[in-house]
C-alpha positions in Angstrom: 5.1 -34.0 38.2 3.0 -36.6 36.5 4.3 -37.8 33.1 1.0 -39.2 31.8 -1.8 -37.2 33.5 -5.3 -37.9 32.4 -6.4 -34.4 31.4 -10.2 -35.0 31.4 -10.2 -36.7 34.8 -8.1 -33.9 36.3 -10.4 -31.4 34.8 -13.5 -32.9 36.4 -11.8 -33.0 39.7 -10.6 -29.4 39.4 -14.1 -28.2 38.6 -15.3 -29.9 41.8 -12.5 -28.4 43.8 -13.1 -24.9 42.6 -16.9 -25.2 42.6 -17.2 -24.5 38.9 -19.5 -26.2 36.4 -17.8 -28.1 33.6 -17.6 -26.6 30.2 -18.6 -29.4 27.8 -16.4 -28.1 25.0 -13.3 -28.0 27.2 -14.2 -31.5 28.4 -14.5 -32.7 24.8 -11.1 -31.3 23.8 -9.4 -32.8 26.8 -11.0 -36.3 26.2 -9.7 -36.1 22.6 -6.2 -35.1 23.9 -6.2 -38.1 26.2 -7.0 -40.4 23.3 -4.0 -39.1 21.4 -1.6 -39.9 24.2 1.0 -41.6 21.9 1.9 -38.4 20.2 2.4 -36.3 23.3 5.9 -37.4 24.4 7.6 -36.8 21.0 5.7 -33.8 19.4 3.8 -32.2 22.2 0.1 -31.3 22.0 -1.8 -28.1 21.0 -5.2 -27.9 22.7 -7.6 -26.3 20.2 -10.4 -24.7 22.2 -11.4 -22.1 19.6 -14.8 -20.5 20.2 -15.6 -20.4 16.5 -15.4 -24.2 16.0 -18.3 -25.4 13.9 -17.7 -29.1 14.0 -18.7 -29.7 17.6 -21.1 -27.9 20.0 -19.2 -25.0 21.5 -19.7 -23.3 24.8 -17.3 -20.4 24.7 -14.5 -20.3 27.3 -15.1 -17.8 30.2 -12.6 -16.3 32.7 -13.8 -18.9 35.3 -13.4 -21.7 32.8 -9.8 -20.6 32.1 -9.0 -20.6 35.8 -10.0 -24.3 36.0 -8.1 -25.1 32.8 -4.9 -23.3 34.0 -4.9 -25.4 37.2 -5.2 -28.6 35.1 -2.4 -27.7 32.8 -0.1 -26.4 35.5 2.2 -29.5 35.5 1.5 -30.9 32.1 4.8 -30.9 30.2 3.4 -32.2 26.9 0.9 -29.3 26.3 3.0 -27.0 24.1 0.2 -25.0 22.4 -3.1 -23.5 23.6 -5.6 -22.0 21.1 -8.2 -19.9 22.8 -9.3 -17.7 19.9 -12.8 -16.3 19.6 -13.8 -16.9 23.2 -15.1 -14.4 25.9 -12.0 -13.9 28.0 -11.6 -10.5 29.6 -9.0 -8.8 31.7 -9.9 -11.2 34.6 -9.0 -14.1 32.3 -5.8 -12.4 31.4 -4.9 -12.5 35.0 -5.1 -16.3 34.9 -3.1 -16.3 31.6 -0.4 -14.2 33.2 -0.1 -16.4 36.2 0.1 -19.5 34.0 2.8 -18.0 31.8 4.9 -17.1 34.9 4.8 -20.6 36.2 4.7 -22.7 33.0 7.9 -23.7 31.3 6.7 -25.7 28.3 4.0 -23.6 26.5 5.4 -22.4 23.1 2.2 -21.2 21.3 -0.6 -19.1 22.8 -3.5 -17.8 20.6 -5.8 -15.3 22.3 -7.1 -13.6 19.2 -10.5 -11.9 19.3 -11.3 -12.2 22.9 -12.3 -9.2 25.1 -8.9 -8.4 26.7 -8.2 -4.7 27.2 -5.4 -2.5 28.5 -5.1 -3.9 32.0 -5.1 -7.5 30.6 -2.3 -6.5 28.2 -0.3 -5.2 31.0 -0.6 -8.5 32.9 0.3 -10.7 29.9 3.2 -8.5 28.8 4.5 -8.4 32.4 4.4 -12.2 32.6 6.6 -12.3 29.5 9.3 -10.3 31.2 10.2 -13.6 33.0 8.8 -16.3 30.7 11.5 -18.0 28.7 9.6 -20.6 26.6 6.7 -18.9 24.7 7.7 -18.5 21.1 4.4 -17.3 19.5 1.7 -15.0 20.9 -1.4 -13.9 19.0 -3.3 -11.0 20.6 -5.1 -10.1 17.4 -8.4 -8.3 17.8 -8.2 -7.6 21.5 -8.7 -3.9 22.0 -5.7 -3.2 24.1 -5.3 0.3 22.7 -2.2 2.5 22.7 -1.5 2.1 26.4 -1.7 -1.7 26.1 0.6 -1.7 23.1 3.2 0.3 25.2 3.3 -2.6 27.7 4.3 -5.0 24.8 6.9 -2.5 23.6 8.4 -2.5 27.1 8.3 -6.3 27.1 10.2 -6.5 23.8 13.1 -4.7 25.5 13.4 -7.5 28.0 12.1 -10.7 26.6 14.7 -12.6 24.5 12.6 -15.7 23.6 9.5 -14.6 21.8 9.9 -15.1 18.0 6.4 -14.2 16.7 4.0 -11.6 17.9 0.7 -10.7 16.4 -0.8 -7.3 17.5 -3.0 -6.7 14.5 -6.4 -5.1 14.9 -5.6 -4.1 18.5 -6.4 -0.4 18.2 -2.9 0.6 18.8 -1.8 4.2 18.1 1.2 6.2 16.9 3.0 6.3 20.2 3.1 2.5 20.8 4.0 1.7 17.2 7.0 4.0 17.4 7.9 2.4 20.8 7.6 -1.1 19.3 9.8 -0.1 16.3 12.4 1.4 18.7 12.4 -1.8 20.8 12.9 -4.0 17.7 16.0 -2.0 16.8 17.7 -3.8 19.7 15.6 -7.0 20.0 17.3 -10.0 18.2 14.8 -12.7 18.9 11.6 -11.5 17.2 11.4 -13.0 13.7 7.8 -12.0 12.7 5.5 -9.2 13.9 2.0 -8.1 12.8 1.2 -4.5 13.4 -1.8 -4.3 11.0 -4.7 -1.8 11.3 -3.6 0.7 14.0 -5.6 3.8 14.7 -3.6 6.6 13.1 -4.8 10.2 12.9 -1.8 11.8 11.3 -1.0 12.1 7.6 2.7 12.5 8.2 3.5 8.7 8.2 5.7 9.0 11.3 5.2 5.3 12.2 6.4 4.2 8.8 9.5 6.4 9.1 10.3 4.7 12.5 9.7 1.2 11.1 12.1 2.1 8.3 14.7 3.2 10.8 14.3 -0.1 12.6 14.7 -2.1 9.4 18.1 -0.4 8.8 19.4 -1.8 12.1 17.4 -5.0 12.7 19.1 -8.2 11.3 16.7 -10.8 12.7 13.2 -9.8 11.5 11.9 -12.2 8.7 8.2 -11.3 8.5 6.6 -7.8 8.8 2.9 -7.0 8.4 1.9 -3.3 7.9 -1.6 -3.8 6.5 -4.0 -0.8 6.8 -1.5 1.8 7.8 -2.8 4.5 5.5 0.6 4.2 3.8 1.3 6.3 0.8 4.2 6.7 -1.6 6.3 8.7 0.8 6.2 5.9 3.4 7.0 3.2 0.8 10.0 5.2 -0.4 11.3 5.3 3.2 10.8 1.5 3.6 12.6 0.8 0.3 15.5 3.0 1.3 15.9 1.0 4.5 15.5 -2.4 2.8 18.5 -1.6 0.5 20.6 -2.2 3.6 18.5 -5.0 5.2 19.5 -8.6 4.5 17.0 -10.5 6.7 13.5 -9.6 5.8 11.8 -12.2 3.6 8.1 -11.3 3.9 6.7 -7.8 3.5 3.0 -7.2 3.8 1.8 -3.8 2.5 -1.7 -4.8 1.7 -4.7 -2.4 2.0 -2.7 0.8 1.9 -2.7 3.8 -0.6 0.3 2.9 -2.7 0.0 4.2 -6.3 2.2 3.5 -9.4 4.7 6.1 -8.2 5.2 4.2 -5.0 5.5 0.9 -6.8 8.4 2.5 -8.7 10.4 2.5 -5.5 9.4 -1.2 -4.9 10.6 -2.0 -8.4 14.0 -0.4 -7.7 14.1 -2.3 -4.4 13.6 -5.6 -6.2 16.5 -4.8 -8.5 18.9 -4.5 -5.6 17.4 -6.6 -2.7 18.5 -10.2 -2.7 16.5 -11.4 0.4 12.8 -10.6 -0.1 10.7 -13.7 -1.0 7.1 -12.6 -0.4 5.6 -9.2 -1.4 1.9 -8.6 -0.6 0.5 -5.5 -2.3 -3.2 -6.6 -2.2 -5.7 -3.8 -2.3 -3.5 -0.9 -3.3 -3.7 1.4 -6.4 -0.8 0.4 -8.6 -2.7 0.2 -11.9 -1.0 -0.8 -15.2 2.0 1.5 -14.8 2.9 0.0 -11.4 2.5 -3.5 -12.7 4.8 -2.8 -15.5 7.4 -1.3 -13.1 7.3 -4.5 -11.1 7.4 -6.7 -14.2 10.5 -5.1 -15.5 12.4 -5.6 -12.3 11.2 -9.2 -12.0 12.1 -10.1 -15.5 15.5 -8.5 -15.8 17.0 -8.3 -12.3 15.3 -10.0 -9.3 15.7 -13.7 -8.8 14.7 -14.1 -5.1 11.0 -13.1 -5.0 8.9 -16.2 -4.9 5.4 -14.9 -4.2 3.6 -11.7 -5.3 0.0 -10.6 -4.6 -1.5 -7.7 -6.7 -5.1 -8.6 -5.9 -7.5 -5.6 -6.4 -5.1 -3.0 -7.7 -7.1 -1.7 -10.7 -4.7 -3.4 -13.2 -6.0 -4.1 -16.7 -4.8 -6.4 -19.4 -1.7 -4.4 -20.2 -0.2 -4.7 -16.7 -1.4 -8.3 -16.1 0.1 -9.5 -19.4 3.4 -7.8 -18.5 3.4 -9.8 -15.2 2.7 -13.0 -17.0 5.6 -12.3 -19.4 7.9 -11.7 -16.5 7.0 -15.1 -15.2 8.1 -16.7 -18.5 11.6 -15.2 -17.9 11.9 -15.4 -14.1 11.5 -19.0 -13.0 11.9 -18.2 -9.3 8.6 -16.3 -9.1 6.2 -19.2 -8.6 3.2 -17.8 -6.7 1.1 -15.0 -8.1 -2.3 -13.7 -7.1 -4.3 -11.4 -9.5 -8.0 -11.6 -8.7 -10.0 -8.4 -8.4 -8.4 -6.7 -11.4 -9.7 -6.1 -14.9 -9.3 -9.3 -16.9 -9.5 -9.0 -20.7 -9.1 -11.8 -23.3 -5.3 -11.3 -23.4 -5.1 -11.7 -19.6 -7.1 -14.9 -19.6 -5.1 -16.4 -22.5 -1.8 -15.4 -20.9 -2.5 -17.0 -17.5 -4.2 -20.0 -19.0 -1.1 -20.5 -21.0 1.2 -20.3 -17.9 -1.0 -22.9 -16.1 -1.3 -25.3 -19.1 2.4 -25.2 -19.8 3.2 -26.1 -16.2 4.9 -22.8 -15.5 2.3 -21.8 -12.9 1.0 -24.5 -10.6 -2.8 -24.4 -10.1 -2.3 -24.3 -6.4 0.1 -21.3 -6.7 -2.5 -18.8 -8.0 -6.0 -17.6 -7.3 -7.4 -18.1 -10.8 -8.4 -21.1 -12.8 -9.1 -21.1 -16.6 -12.3 -22.4 -18.1 -13.7 -22.2 -21.6 -17.1 -21.1 -22.9 -18.0 -21.0 -26.5 -14.4 -21.2 -27.5 -13.3 -18.3 -25.3 -11.0 -18.6 -22.2 -12.1 -17.1 -18.9 -10.7 -17.1 -15.4 -12.5 -18.2 -12.3 -11.5 -17.4 -8.7 -9.9 -19.9 -6.4 -9.8 -19.7 -2.6 -6.0 -19.5 -2.6 -3.8 -16.7 -1.2 -0.9 -15.8 1.0 -2.9 -15.7 4.3 -6.4 -16.9 3.3 -7.1 -18.3 6.7 -5.4 -15.8 8.9 -8.6 -14.8 10.8 -10.7 -17.8 10.4 -10.7 -21.6 10.2 -12.8 -23.4 7.6 -15.4 -25.7 9.2 -14.2 -28.6 7.1 -10.7 -28.3 8.4 -7.6 -27.7 6.2 -6.7 -24.4 7.7 -3.0 -25.1 7.1 -3.5 -25.9 3.4 -0.5 -24.7 1.5 -2.7 -23.5 -1.4 -4.8 -21.3 1.0 -1.8 -20.1 3.0 1.2 -20.1 0.7 3.2 -17.8 3.0 3.4 -20.7 5.5 5.1 -22.8 2.9 7.5 -20.1 1.8 8.6 -18.2 4.8 7.2 -19.8 7.9 9.2 -18.7 11.0 7.7 -21.0 13.6 5.8 -24.2 14.0 2.4 -22.5 14.1 
């Protein structure tokens, strides 16, 4: 095994050997990696070959390109991360990914989000993870693997004991595989974060939420859980809260883009009174309104001292509820991140949050609003800050790991990436 292989030189040779044309973007990334040789031996290298890169000319990676790249990386111990998001990889490319995962013993991070991998590709990749003992973080986001593809990952979670973070959001998974994944996580002790956002659910019975709640009663390792766009209503939230009374590991709960009203937020308020673990609560794009905001404010002001970040963006909250949240922050000094844009700001709201910021109680980088004054009146402008502002995209100017834009990474990060 070569300790200092020249990636670009080996890539050119591999293209010739396999009779494949060079991909200029891959060649560029490998040349840059060769220049940064000093950092390899201590920290490892992540090759960022994202197809939505706007800073350099991009020729998106195909299945044939990946076959060449996999042969180059076969014996490179310093490559610990591979970012292939937004390319045109299909099930044929997944076959190369699977073979690489079965043979490689150094890769820790693999990002395949928004390629064209389907059910058979999911079967190959999940099967490779039955034996792989090094990969810690896999992102399959946006690949339409469907319910059957999700079942292969559920089976993998019963066997693999290394993977810590799995992103299966926007994968068109259904009720059956969500229940199977929840069942597998009841026994799995290695997964610390999972994204199950935007499944395709056709039932109004919230069976999947019930099974996730049952899992949370027994799981003692999960730190981060994303249940965005689950059509979740108050019944489902009540089941989750009942389970989290007994859970002492979950720190980050994402319930954004659901149908939770003020009645459902009552259960979350009761949870915050009793739970001593939760640090991030994302309720973005629900329907809590003023009554819900007041329920949360009471719990945060009088009982809870562990929650550090709260998002209530776009919840139809007016001044009464928003001022109550600002008052809770004056009492509760642990709550240091709050996101409120998309609600109904009145003069009292603008004054309340301007006061929090000017007094230093609320850091400007810890919220998504910024006060400004016109004709003696205070208003609030929007800032590009949030819990997961850059989850799906990377700004062309860099800075995707900004703490202001991705506060959750600073609070409850569970892996390097």
